N, C-alpha and C positions, 0 to 999 in steps of 0.2 A: 476163450476162459468157458470149460465147457456145466452145464449147471451145477455135475457132482461137483466140480473143482471149486465155481462160485459158493456154494454152500458150505465148503468144509474148508474154505479159505479163512484164514485168520483174522483177515478185513472183516468178513461178514458174520464173523462170531464176536469180534469186537463191538459191531454194530448192535447186538442182539445185546452184549453186557452193557454199552452204555443206554440204552433206554431200559435196564432192569428195571427200575421202578414203577413203571409205567404197565408192567403187565404182568407181576407177583400179586396176583389177585390176592391171594391168602399166605402169607407170611407165616402168619401166626399156626398154620400146618404145618410146617420146614423142623427138620431133626435140627436138634440145638448144634452140633456140626453146619450144618449149612443157611443156620440164621450167623452165626457167626464170618462163614463167608461170604453170608449177604452184605454184612455191614461194613467189610472189607473191601467189597467193590463197590462201594460205596467212592472210594480213591479211582478214579479213573483215569492215572496215572502211573499205578502202581505193574508196569509195564515188565518188569525184571522179576517181579514177584507171583501175587496172587494169581493176577489179571494172566501172566503166560501159562501158570499152572492149569485153569480154569479155560485157555484155550485147547490145552493139548490133550485135558479129559473131554472136551466134546471133541475135539476130532474125532478122535478113536473112536467116539460112542457113535458118530453122526456117520463116520464109514460101516461101522459097523449097522446102524441101523438102514442103509440103502445100498449096503452089499443083495444083490442078486440072488446068491448062492445062501443069504442067510435069515430065514424068514424069521425075523429077531424084532419086538417091539417094546416102545416105551410100558414101561411097570408105576404102575399108580396106585396111592392108595385112596379109599372113600371114609369119608367122616359124613358124622350125620348131623345135622343142624336143624336142632325145633322150630318149627314150622307155624302149627297150629291146631286144635281140636275139632277134630269131625265126628259125627254120627255115622256108625255104621253098623246098620242090624240090631239099633237098641243099644249098644255101648259105646260110649267114650273112648278116643283111639288119641293118640298123642301122633302126628307126622311130622315127617323129615322132608328136611331138601338133601339130598347126597352133593356131597360138594370132593373135586377129587384135586389130589397134591401127587407130584412128584418129587422125587430130587431137584435139587440147585441143580444143578448140571440138566440133567433133564430137561428142564424148564427152560433153560439157556438155548439147548439143543431144538426143542421144539419152536421156540422164537426166531433161529437161522433159517429154521425149513420155513418159515410164517412170511419172512421179508422177502424173497425174492417173490411169494405171491400176490401180497399188498404192495408191495414197490417195484420200481424199474429206473434202478440207481445206474444203469449202463453207459450214460452219458458222465455219469461225475455226479448227479446232481440229484435229490432227493425228488422223484414224481410219483402219484398214485400211479399202481397196475390200472390193469380194463378193467379186473376183480374190485377193486376198490371205487373206479371212476365209476363204476352202476351203483353206489350206491343212495339212492336221492337226497335230495338237499333238507326235506323232510324227513332223515331220518336222527337221532341228536347223540344214542346210545352207543359206546365205545367205537366214536369213529374216529379213523386213518389218521394221522396225524402227520405232514410234508415236514416237521420237525425232525431231524435224526435224535431231539432227545429223548423225545417218546414214542410207543409205535401209535399208543393212541390219544387222544384229544382230552386234557384234564378232566373226568367223568363231571364233578362238582361244577364245573363251568357250563358244562353241556345241560346238564339237568338242569341248572338255573333257567339256562336261554329258552330247556323247555317247555317249562312252569310259565316264564314271563311268554313265551307267546301264544302258550293256551288262554293267558289270561287277558291278554292282549285282545286278540279275537274274540276273546269273548264278549268283552265289554264292544268292542267295532261292531258284532254281531248280533247286539241288544238292540244298538241303535240302527243299525242298516237294514233288519230283517232278512238281510239275504240266505240266512239259516237259523233255524230256530230252536233246532234239537242238538243235543251231544251225546253221544256215544262210546262210551269206556269199554274196549273188546278186552276182556280178558283170556287169554289162551292156557290150557290146563297140562302141565306138568311140560312146559314146552321143549327145555333143552334136553330131555329125558327123550319124547316122543318124536324128533327129528331120526328119521332113519343116516345112519353115514352114507347109507349108500349111493342116493338119492344128491345128497351133499358132492359125493364122488362126482358121480356125475357131472351134479350142474360146476362146479368149477374146472374140472377136464374140457366138458364142451367148450367152455371160454377161453383158456390157453394152450387146447391144442396147436392152433395157426401159428405162435408164439416160437414155438420148438418144434422148428421141421426135420431137426436130426433126433433119428432114431435113439441115440443113448440119450440125449437131453430129455425127449418123450417117456423114456423107462423110469429116469428120475425124477422126473414131474411125478408121474404116477405111483412111485414109488413114494415122496415126500408127502404126496394127500394123503394117500392111504398110512402113515406114521402119524400124520395131523389127526387123523378120525377115529383108529382103532387102537384099543390097549390092551393089555392083560394087566386085569384086577388082582392086587394079591388078596390069598385067599382069605388072610385071617381079618381082612377089612370086609369079608360077608359074610362071616360066621354068626350065626345069628338075624340077620340083618337080609335074607333072599328076599322075604317079602317085600320088603319097603325098594329093595334096588332091584329086581325084577316081577314088579307087581304082575297079576293076572296073568304069569307066568309059569308051565309047567319046568319046576327047576330039577325034578329029580334025576334028569340025565345029564345035567352039570356036574362035572366030576372032578376030570383034569383042565379041562380050557374055562376060564372066564374071563369073558370081557366087557365090554363097557357098553352102558344102555344108553343107545343116544349119543348128543356131543355131551363131551365130558365136563360139567360146567365147574369152573375154578382155574382151569389149567391155560393159556397163554391166549390160544385160538376161538377160545370155546364162546366169547361173544363176538368174535367177526365173523365166525360162521352161522352164529345168531342170526346176525346182519344180513348175512346173505340168504338164508334160508326165509325170513321177512322181506325181503323184494318180492319173492312169486306170489306171499300172501298178498300181501299189497297189491299187488296187480289183480291178484282174482278177486281183493275185497271191489277193487275200484271199477270191475268187470261188471259187475251185480248191477242190475237196474235201478234200486233204493241207491246202490252210492258211488255211481258214477259220477255226479255233478258235486261230491264231498268235498269238504276239506278236511284233508286227514294229518295226523304228527303223531312219530312213532320215536319209542325208545325204548330198543330192543323189542321186547316180547308186549310191553306195556303203547297201548294205543288210546289216542282221543281222537273223535271225527263228529266234525262238524255236518249237520246234513238236513234237507229241508221235508219236510210233507210225511215223514214216517211215521205210519199208526204205530202208539206204543205196545196198544194189545197187540199188534202181529210182530213184535221183535224175536218171540222164541221163534217164529217161521224165519224170518230172515238170519238167526243164526245157523237152525237147523241146512237154510241153502246154504251158508259160506261154508258149513261143516263137508256138503256134500260138493260143493266146488273145489274144496283145498285137498282131497282126498286124494285127487290128481299130482303124479310126480309133477314138481319145479322142473325137471328134466328128464329126458327121456333115459332109460336104463338100460343104454343099449350097452353099456362096457360095463363086467363084472370087477368089481376092484379086486385086486392082484394078491389074493389070498387062497392060503392053505383052504381044500376043503372043509378041513375040521371045522375052521374059524369063519368058512362060509355056513356049514349047519348051522353052528351057533346062534351068529343072526338070524337067521331064519326062523329061530325057535321065537325070537322075540317079535312082538308085534307092534308096530309104531304103527302112531298115527296121530297126526297135530289136530287139535278140533279146541273150538271155545268152549270155552265154561254155558254151559247152558243154565245154570242155578245162577244165584243170584250176583255172582262175579264178575260177569258183564251185563251192564249196567245201559240203561235211556232216558232221557228226562229230557223237561226244555232246559234252554241255557241260562234260563232266569231261575229256574229253582236250583240246577244246579254252581252258578256262580253269583248269583246277587249278593253286594255286601263284603264281598270278600277281596274288595281294593286294596283296604287297610291292609291285611295282613300281607300283602306280596308287597307293601313299602317297606316293611320291618325285617326285608333279605335284599334289602340296598346293599350291605359288604355280600362279596360274592366267598367268603368265606368265614370260617369261624372265627379267626384269627381279626378278623379286620373287625368282628363287634366286640370281641372281649380285649384284644390287644389295642385296641387304641383307644381305651379311656387313660383320661390324664393324671385321676388320682384315684383314692379308695371311696371318693362320694362320688365320684363317677360311674365303678364299681356295684356298688349298693341301687344308683340308680337304674342302670342299666338289672341289673337281678329283679329291681320291683319291677321294671317293665315286662319282663319277661314271666314272673310269677301273673301280673295282668292278663296277659296275651293267652296265658296258658290254664289261666279259669275261665277266659271269654269261649274259648274253642272247643275247651270241656262242657261250656253250658251249652253251647250250640248244637256240638255232638249229641248230648241227652236231650235235647230238643226234641231232633232230627228221629232218633231212635223212639222219643214217647207217641210225637205224631207217627210213624212207621207202626207200631203196635194199635194206634186208636182207629186209623185204616188203613187196611191190609193191599188196600188197593195204591198205598202209597210206597209198598215196601221197594221197587225200581227205582224211583225217581230218586230216595232217600240215600241208597247206596255209591250215588254218584258223590252226593255232599259228602256222604262220610269220608270216603276215600282222600277227596282233597282236603277236610279238615283236620285227616289225620296225620298226614303228610305234614302240618306246618305245625301240629302238637309233638312230633315227633322233633322237628326243629328246635320249637322252646324249649322241648324238656332237656333235651342234650346238650344245650348253651347253658340251660337254669343250672345244671350238675357242675360243668364244666367251672363257671363262676362261682359257686358256691365255696367249691377246691381253692379256688386264685385267693377270693377272698379272707377265707380261712385263716390261709397260709400253712396249714399243715391237715395232714388226716383229719376227717370230722367222725367222730364213732357215731354219731345221730343219726349220720348218711348213710354209713353201713346199716345200721338198726333198721332207717324207714326201708332199704332197699330190701331187707331179709323180710320184715313183716310185708311188704308190696307184693311178694312172691313168694310167700311160706318157706324161706330157704331151707331153715333150721329146724323147721316144724312138719315139713311134709312126711308122709311115710308115719308118724308118730299115732294120726289119727284112726277112727275107726271107718271102714269101708264106707259109710253115709258120708261122713264127714270129710274124708279122705276127696269123695266125689264132688263134692262143695268147695274142696280148697282148688282143686284143678280147673275149676269150671271158671272160680277167680284168677287164678293165673293167668288163667290165657283170656278173660276180658279185656285184663291188662295189658299183658305181652304181646311186647313190638322187639320184631328180629335187631333193627340197628343200635335199640337204645339200650336192649338189655347186654348187648352183646360191648356196647361202646360205654355203658356202666363200669363192667367186668372191667375192662383195660384201665378206665380213667383210676377208679379205687387200687386197684392194682402196682400203680405209678405211684401213688401217693402214700401207700404204706410201708410200714416198716418191715424188715424180712421177715421176724416172726408174725406178726399180723399176716402177711400173705400168704405163710404156708396153711395156719389156720383160715383163711379167706377160701381160698383155691381147694381145699381139702372140704368144704363146705359147697361149693359150688361143684365137685364131682360128685357127691353125694344125691345133691338135688338133679340131676343131670341123670344119673342111675334108676334113681326114685322114679321119673317119669318116664324114661325108658322100658321099667319093668310096669306100668300102671295098662292093667289089662289086658298086658300082651304074654302072649302062651308061649313064646318063644327066647330061648335062653340068651339074653343080646351079651355081645362082646362088645362089655364099656367102654373097651379102650377105643372104640371107634366111633365115639360119641364126639360132635364136635367143640363141646365146651370142656371134657373130658381133658382133652386134648389141649386145645388152647390154653387152660389153666396149669396144665403140666409144665408149658412151655414158660410161660410165664415166671411160675416158681424156678426152673431152671435157668434161666436168663437174668436173674432181677439186676447180678452186678455188671451185666454186658452191656459194655461202652460204646458210643458211636465210633467210626470211623474219622478220623480227621481229612478230608476233602484234599486238602493242600499238602498232606505231609509227603508223600513222594515226589509230586511235581518238585518242591524245594529239594529235594537232593537232588534231581536231576537236574536243576539250574545252576546249585552251587558246583558242578562238575565244570561247566561250561559257561555261564556267566561271568562276565568278569567285573561287574561293577558292583560299588557298595556305596557308592556315592551320586544320588538322583543330577546334580549337575553335569558330572562327567558322563553321566548314564545320555541326559538331556542332547549335550555336546556333541557326541558321537552318533547321536540319530540325528541333529540337525547340520554336522560337519560332512557325511556322508548321505545326505539328502534322503536320507529315508524316511522321514517326516509322515511320506505317504505310505497306507497301506503296503502296497505290494512292495513297496521299497523297504521298509519294516522288516517283512517274511520270509525276506533273501538272506536275512542272518537266519534264519533257521531252515535246519534239511531232514530229509527222513533218513536215515539206514536201513539197507536192506540187512538182512540175515547173514550175509556173506561176508565171509572176516575179511577176505579183499579187497571185498568195496569200500567194507569200514576203512582201512588201510589210508585207499584212496581220498576216503572221505575225511580222514583226518588231517589233512593236509591242509585244508582248508579251515579259518576260523570263521567257528559256528557258534553262536550266544543258545542257541536251543537246539535240542539233537531231538530227534523222535522215530521210533519205529515206524517201516514204511508201509504197516497195514493198519496204521492212525490215518491216513490221507483221507479218505471218504470222510471222518467225523472231522478233520480238522478243517475241512475245505466247505462243509456243511453246516458248523454249530457253531454259531457266535458262541454260545455259553461259555467252548472248550477253548474258543481263541481269549476271551473274556478273561481265565482263570490264568489263563498262560501270562500274560498283558498284567493283572493284577499282581502274579508270583512278582517277576519284573520288577514293576514300579516298586512294590513293596520292598522289595530285596534293596532293591537300588537306596530307597527313602530312610532303611534301616526302620521300618515300621514292621509290625507284628503281622503274617499273612494270615489273612480271614477275610469274610464279607463283614463284619460287621464294622459300624462306623463310631470304634472307641480308636482313630486316627492319632497315634501318639506314640512320640518315636521310643524305638528301646532304650538308646541313650540320657533318654529326659531332656533332648534338646528341646526348641522351640519349633513347632510346627507352623511351616511359611506356607501362604494361600495359593500358590498353585501346587505344592503337595498335595493339600486338601480337593481343591477341584478337582487333578487328576482322578484322586484316589477315591474319591465320592462317587464318578461317574464308574470307574472301573467295580467298585463292591456293588453295583446296583445290577443287580438280575435281569432286565431291560435294555441295558448298556446294547448298542449295537456298533460294532468294531469300528464300519465305516463314517459314522457319527463323531467316533472316538477319536480317528487319526484326522476329519476335517477341523475338530478340537482343539487337536496336537499342533496344526499347521498356523492357528492364528493363535495361538498363547507364548507370548512374550515374556518368558520364565525368566528372564534379567531385569525388567521391568518394577522399577520401585512398590509398585502397588503386590504386585505378585512376592516381594520378597518382603511383605510386611508378615508380623507373627499374626495366627489366626487369635482371634476372640474364641476363649474355650467355650464359652457360652452358647457358641455356636451348632455345637455339637449336642447340647439340648435340641436345638430346634431339628436339625438334619435328620432323625428317627421320624420327627413327624413328619417333615417334608417328603421323606421317602416314602409312607404310609400313604400319605393324604394326596401328595403332587403325584410321583410314582416318575414320571420320565427325569431321565438323569440330565438330560440336557435345562428342561426349566428348573431342578435342584440347582443346576450350576449358576445360573441367573440369580436364584435368589441368595446365593453365597456372596454374589458380586454386588450383590445391593445390600449384602449385611454389609460385607467392606467397607463398601461407599457411607452408608449412614456412622457408622459406629468410628471412621475417619473425618466424616465433617464435625460430628460431634466431641470428640478429640478437641479442637480448638474450633471456637465459633463467635457469635456476637457474645457484646460485652453485657449483654441483657439474659444473658442466661443463666445465672446468679438468682434470678427474680423466678425463674421457673423450676417448676417441678420434672422428674426427670420426662423427656420424650425422646428418649435417644433409642441404640436398639435394646435395650432390655428391655425397655418398656413396649416395643415391637415385638418381643419375643413371649411376653405379660400378655400382649392380643393374642396372639396366635395361638395359643395355651386357651385363653378363653374362649375362643372360636371353635376352636375340636369341643370341647366341652360344651356349648353351648350345642355344636352341632348332633352329637352323644346324645343330650338329653332332650332337647326340644325337634320331636320329629316331623314337623312339616319343613325345616331347617334344613330342606336336603340338598346340597351341592354337590359339581361333579369334581373330576380332578383340577380342569382347567378353571374350574373356579377358583378351586382351593391357593393355585398357582397364583394367579388376578387378586385375592382378595389378599395374601402373605404379603404380596410385595406393597400392598396400599394401607397394610400393616404396617412395614418399616419405614415409609416414603409421608406418611398422612401426615405428619407434624414438620415434615423436615425444611417448610421456610422458616423455621422458629431458630432457627443454626443460622440462618443468615443476618447480618449487618443491616437495617433496615439503609435506606437512602435518606440521607440526614437533609440532602435540600429538600425531600418528600413534605419538611415541615410547612415551606411555605405554597405549599398548594393550597388552592381553594379546600379547606377543610375547617369546619363548625369549630373544632375543638382546636384547633392552633390558634385559628383566629380569637377565638377567645381568649388565648394565655399571650398574645401579639395585642391585643386592646388592654389588657391587663397591664403589661409589662409599658407599653405607653402611657399608660394613666401613672404608674406607679415613675418611670420619665420624667413624666412633666413636676410632680410634687420633687425629685430628686433636682429639678433645672433650679425650683424657687429655692430651696435648701443650700443650692451652690451659691445661687445669686445671694442670698444674704448673707451666708456665713465668708465670703470673698470681698466682700466692702471693704474699701479703705477705710473707712473712718470705725469697721468694728472688724478687728480681726483677731481670732481666737482660736490657738491652741487645741483646746479640749473640743472647741465644737467640731472642728475638724477633724478632729479625732474618731469622735459621734459620729461624724457624716462615713466617715471613711469605713466604722462598723457596720454602717447603714445598708453602704451602699453594697459593699460583700455580702451581707448577708440576704440584699435582694436576689445578689448574682444566683448563691447557693438554691434560693427557692424559684429561680427561675432555670436553672438546672433542674433541680429534683422535678420540676412540671414538665418539662421537655423531656426527659428521662421517663418519667410517668407515660407522655403522651406518648413516644415507643413504645415504651414497653406492651402499652396497650393497644397500640396499635397494631403492635407484631401480634399479638395472642387473641386481636379481636377478627381479627381479619387470616390469620394462619389458613383454616381450609382450603379458602376462595385462593390466596400466595401459592398453598403447596400445588394447588392442581397447576396452578400457572407456570410452575418449576419445573413438575415433571413433563409436562408437555413440552417446556423449551429446553428442555434438558435430554431431551430423547435425540437430539444429533449431537451430543456430545459423551456427560461422563454416563448417560444411563443409555447409551448407543446397542446397551445389549437386548435392551426391551424393542419390539417396534412400534412401530406408529400409532397403529389401533390396540396394542396394550398397554403403551403409552397413556392414550387418551380415556381407555378404559377406566387401568388402575387412576389415573386423575379423578374423573368422573364419581370411583366408587370412594377417594380419599375425601373428596370436597364434599358428599353428601355427610361428614361425620359433624358438620355444623350446621347443618340445614335444621329447619324445624321440622318437628316428628312427624306434621300433617303431608309434608313434602316427600317424605321417603313412604308414609304408610299409605298413602292413597296412589302412589303408584301402579298402573295396570301391568300386572305380570302373570305370563302363563309360563312359569320357570321348567316346568315339565316339558314344555317343546321349546324352547329357547334353547340356543346351544350355550351362551353364556347366561347364567342368572343374577342379573344387575341387582335387582330389587333385594332378594335374599343377603346377596351381600353386601348391600347398603346397611339393613336391621344390621346383619353380623360385627362389623366395624362400630357401629355407634354402642351397641349393646357391650362390646368388648371394653370400646375406650373408656365409658363410663363403670365399670367394674374393674378396670385397673387402677385402685382405691387403697391400697396398703400404703403404710410407711415404708416400706422400700425406695417409695419414690421420693423420697426427700431423706436428708442428713440432717439428724438431729441437731450437732454441733455447730454445722454451719448455720441452723437455722439460731440458734442463741445468739452467734456471733454478729449476724445480720439483720436481724427482724428489725431492730429502729430503724434500720434503712432501708425495708422494704413497703411497699405500697400497701391498703388496706388491702386488697385483693389479690394481693403477692402471701401476705399472711392469711390470708383464711384459704386459699388454698394449699398454702405448707403445711398451718396446723391440722384443717380437716384432714392429711393425709397422716400428719401424724397420729393422730388418736384410733386410727383404723388399722385394724388387724390384719384386714383382708375379709371375704367374701366364701360366700358357700351357697352353691346352685341345688339346689332339692327339689325333687319331682316326686307328687304320689299318685297313685295308679289307684283309681277307684273302680273295678268291675261292676258293671250294673245290669244286675239280675233280669231276665226277660226283655231285655233290647237286641235287634234281630242288628245284623253286622253293619248294614246299613246306614243304621239309625243313631252310630258310634256311642259302641256299650261301656266305653272307658271315659272317665272323668278324668280329665290330668289334671293337676292343680302343682304349678310352679310355684316354689317360693325360693326369694334373697335372701339372705341369713346375713346380716353384717354385721363384723366382730369390732366393737370399740374396748380402747383399751382404757378408756375413762368411766367416771360414774357421770352420769347426766342427771340432776336433781330435778330439774323442771320437769312440768308434764307438757308432753308434746300430743299435737294432733295430729290425725291420717290428714292426708289429704283426701278431700270431699269433693273432688269432681269426679264423676265417672267416666270410666274407659271405653271408647269406641270400641264396638265390635270384638270387644272382648268380656267374657263376664268374668270379674274378678271380686273377693271377698275382701272388705280392711279388715287388718287385723289391728293388733294393738302395737305400739312402738316402744317396745325396751329395750333396755341397754344392758352390757356385763362387763365390766372388767375384767372376766376369766372368759378368752376364745375358746376355752374348752365347753363351758356353757352355751348349750344353746339359748339364742333368743330368737324369736319370728318376729324379723320386721314389717315385712311385707309378705302379705299374702295374694299373690295372681302376677301377671306378666303386664308392668305399667308400659307401653309405647313414649318412647325416650331419644 
């Protein structure tokens, strides 16, 4: 197939549609119709509807774009986003970042042109092209992804990796002294300063050998040109020529308007930016000063670790680098195939990539830049904001998270203020301070954004005070009403606080939370603010509709009621035409009967239909469960997510369960869900599901087994959400489901001694799991990994399992001090009874009354003996259950716990047993949790604390206690009554930032409080434990009680080892 046919084929365009989310950078700049289409394309199976229409439009556009006789270009619009305030000729001017956008169809076409450049799909498998493979390992921004679900790797994860490796290296080099200096290079107007002609030659020189065919080479040249050069809508430039074409004579620009540099905001812009940075990185490494340096790049942002560079010669180094990069990254032997008018236009623009020579490029010692910042990196343990906020168990957790964010924000602001003060005191410190300011500012943005989101969640509705604070912060409604002098002051104040990302994010957050009437007023105020800033000290009459925030708020208002598309809608309709099963057992019978339980066999019941009607008729003779168009075959073969959705839909329809990815797994006809159904769907509704692993699971699933056909415990649905967030791996979650089923089954029927114990069953386990998550959320140093969560949650289920097993009665005769005492007592009683019997049954002294009294005495002694033996076994099970449970876990690994490996079972046994150890044996363990693959010590601490804090009255039944109290031992009564009077607990944390304390000296004082709520009045005065806590600074507080659990009473201040 020729390159032209490859690009314009429906298969290639569908690849671009399938990865749509990964490259539409500025969806808020789309038109209303395009945004509707964008949401409709979330349904990747709408083959005969939206997808078909979009593909047809893209084919026509691509044919037109690649036509040799047609000198047509994509037309793009430009919007101007507020960047910063700069001083120019004594005047303060607002600078802008030009961002480009095009119609949705055009952007999909650009991606379709880009895919053959980025990837080599010729063998039916997604591989990086020679061009993509050139990007070095130390580049992190917008990296090409070999997953067909996305053109680029997730930027938040890559940015986290970028930040982490810089922090790790800084810590390492502080110790080893391999490098002593850190340099942050900043490129001035990077994207607009890249000459498209240089990029054209750079790409062409690399790809020419791959395309020996002349027609393919012509198509290649055309494709590269159309990804580099664009026509700019004239309306986007009205009043903005000085911003878009700075330092350029624009008087001759009349009919033709083209892009300047790489059009930032379009799908290909960051990929081309990376290609340009390859040459710049090489030029940097070729300089004598940086030859042995360790460098890391996030597109145009770079951090270099170097040694022996004199900071006083830094400006000379920048000048030297700027002179080196003036040379082209590739020889410009080939002129882009453009009409002369376009070539002449480009020649009028002066392209020059260069590093900032002012304070934006910085140098300082590693110690000055990063010292003390390790603590801030720790709070980034959730990869996404969802991990931070949506991992909270309840409202208390959310309030603690908010207090933590407030404290961190305050600490970072204090540190920023301190650096700026030192800069003002000592002009020589200007340079080093900028590096630290840059990193601290990044964290400040992180904390502020999450703080705003969390506030909205806690309030449960839009908070007018937050909007008022936002307005006041940026003078939204007052800007323009001041005198000129006051206006200058207000603008300076705005830009002292202005951060692009936060400002934009807050607008989006507020807009989503507002009613429509409030939204209209809010959007109008933002638009007015944007217009006033655009006019500030500006002689030009700007086209305000080209302002970024004007456009985005306009779209927010117009699309307020726009609903997200159900991504399964078309797939359900598609399967209802051909999928014959409405009963899960019949479906599974068909799979196993036809030996299609393996992946290859199952997909044998799926076919690709061509567009040819005759071919369709032939295919219709065969019975297929799933029919797909032939142009989705590449995505089908390479995307596990695509197959996962099909499998989820098939099994959900067969189970008669709503088709979605949520874990609300309930039958639509209200019949109980079986365990095998839950296990299947919990795997298929997990985005980390691997289809090969799923079919391997299916091979070993005996869905006719009595355990699999058991009705699920609905309580497990509460735990599943926690499992998916914390454990993540679907196969490990499946093993937790099996353990839950086992524990619930065992506790349904068990030892006769169970009525003496408070609940230690699966409900207790789920409470422990929630307690664990709550403590990890609130106590920062308890930082555990997904593997730790899996092992710890298993231990939560199994740590009391021996209490359900009836003890071996014969063990009473083992050498045991307690049983020996009971035996001795019984022997003593037997001797007394023997004397009584001898006396009573003398021939000369026979009395029925005495015999009757003797029988009553013997009966009473037997009851007492039984009660003592019963209490013996009750206490024996209770006192040794941590050790016994560990033994059972290990011994059951070959049997009912065979879903756990030997190593897993042994680790779970250790963690389970530790909840009965003395505290000194846990807290004194030596541990390097950060370095260990499994954090044993942290797991032991967590299970002990979680178990002790499951103290509420839901672990006992009041009426059962009332009936059985007289039959219970004193210890059992104590346990039951202790739970009866407890309504629960609250784990609260106060964070107190300490001003003036450096980051490396712990500037936040953290006080952890455990509030226990009692539902009875305690009239007696109670003293607090006077023993001091080891290795923890804890203050003693008053021990109060409250019959009202809503009325806060602080019982304990500090954290005591338990």
